[in-house]
C-alpha positions as CSV (number, residue, x, y, z in Angstrom):
1,X,72.5,103.3,118.3
2,X,75.6,105.9,117.8
3,X,79.1,104.4,119.0
4,X,80.0,106.9,121.7
5,X,83.7,108.6,122.0
6,X,84.8,106.3,118.3
7,X,86.6,108.1,115.9
8,X,88.7,107.0,112.7
9,X,91.3,108.7,110.8
10,X,91.8,108.0,106.9
11,X,95.1,109.4,105.6
12,X,95.8,110.6,102.0
13,X,99.0,110.5,100.8
14,X,100.6,109.3,97.5
15,X,97.1,109.6,95.6
16,X,96.1,106.9,97.9
17,X,93.2,106.4,100.8
18,X,95.1,104.7,103.4
19,X,93.5,102.6,104.3
20,X,91.2,102.4,101.6
21,X,88.9,100.0,103.3
22,X,87.5,100.7,106.4
23,X,85.0,99.0,109.0
24,X,83.2,101.3,111.4
25,X,80.2,101.2,114.0
26,X,77.5,103.5,113.7
27,X,77.9,107.0,114.7
28,X,82.0,106.7,114.1
29,X,83.8,110.1,113.8
30,X,85.8,109.5,110.1
31,X,88.3,112.4,109.5
32,X,90.3,112.5,106.1
33,X,93.7,114.0,106.5
34,X,95.2,115.1,103.3
35,X,99.0,114.7,103.6
36,X,99.9,114.7,99.8
37,X,101.1,117.7,98.6
38,X,98.2,118.1,95.8
39,X,94.9,119.3,96.6
40,X,92.3,115.8,97.2
41,X,88.6,115.5,97.6
42,X,86.0,113.1,99.0
43,X,82.8,112.4,97.5
44,X,80.5,109.5,98.2
45,X,79.7,108.1,94.5
46,X,75.8,107.5,95.5
47,X,73.6,110.4,94.8
48,X,72.2,111.8,98.3
49,X,74.3,110.2,101.0
50,X,76.5,111.9,103.2
51,X,80.6,112.5,101.7
52,X,81.5,115.5,100.0
53,X,84.4,117.6,100.9
54,X,85.5,121.0,99.1
55,X,89.3,120.6,98.2
56,X,91.7,119.5,101.0
57,X,95.2,121.2,100.6
58,X,97.8,119.7,102.4
59,X,97.5,119.4,106.0
60,X,93.6,119.9,105.6
61,X,91.0,118.0,107.4
62,X,87.6,116.8,106.3
63,X,85.2,114.9,109.2
64,X,81.4,113.3,109.3
65,X,79.7,111.1,111.3
66,X,77.8,108.7,109.3
67,X,74.6,107.7,111.3
68,X,73.1,105.2,109.2
69,X,74.3,101.3,108.4
70,X,75.6,100.5,105.0
71,X,78.2,100.6,102.1
72,X,79.5,104.3,101.4
73,X,82.2,103.8,98.0
74,X,84.1,107.4,97.9
75,X,86.7,109.1,95.5
76,X,88.9,111.9,94.9
77,X,87.1,114.0,92.5
78,X,90.2,115.3,90.9
79,X,92.1,112.2,90.9
80,X,89.0,109.3,90.2
81,X,91.3,106.6,90.2
82,X,91.4,107.3,94.3
83,X,89.0,105.0,95.3
84,X,87.8,103.9,99.3
85,X,84.9,102.3,100.9
86,X,83.5,102.7,104.2
87,X,81.5,100.1,106.1
88,X,79.2,101.1,108.5
89,X,77.5,98.1,111.0
C-alpha cells in the first residue's frame, strides 16, 4: 500500500548526494535538489528501474515516486563517483 503524503528530499552538494543512503516506505515522494554550482544527474544503475533525470542545473529539482519495494542504487552520470542508495520498504 502506498504511503500518503510522505516526502523526502535528497540534496546534491559538494559532489555528493546528502544523505547518500535513504530508507523510505513505498509511495514516498523523493526529490533531489541540486545545490551545487555544476549540473548533475540521477540515474538508476539497475536497467529498467524508475530513476533517470535530465541534467539538473543549480537549484533545479527532480522528483519521482517509487511504488515497488526494493533497493535502488543510483549515480550521477556526469560524475560517476557520486553514488547513492534508496531502500523502499
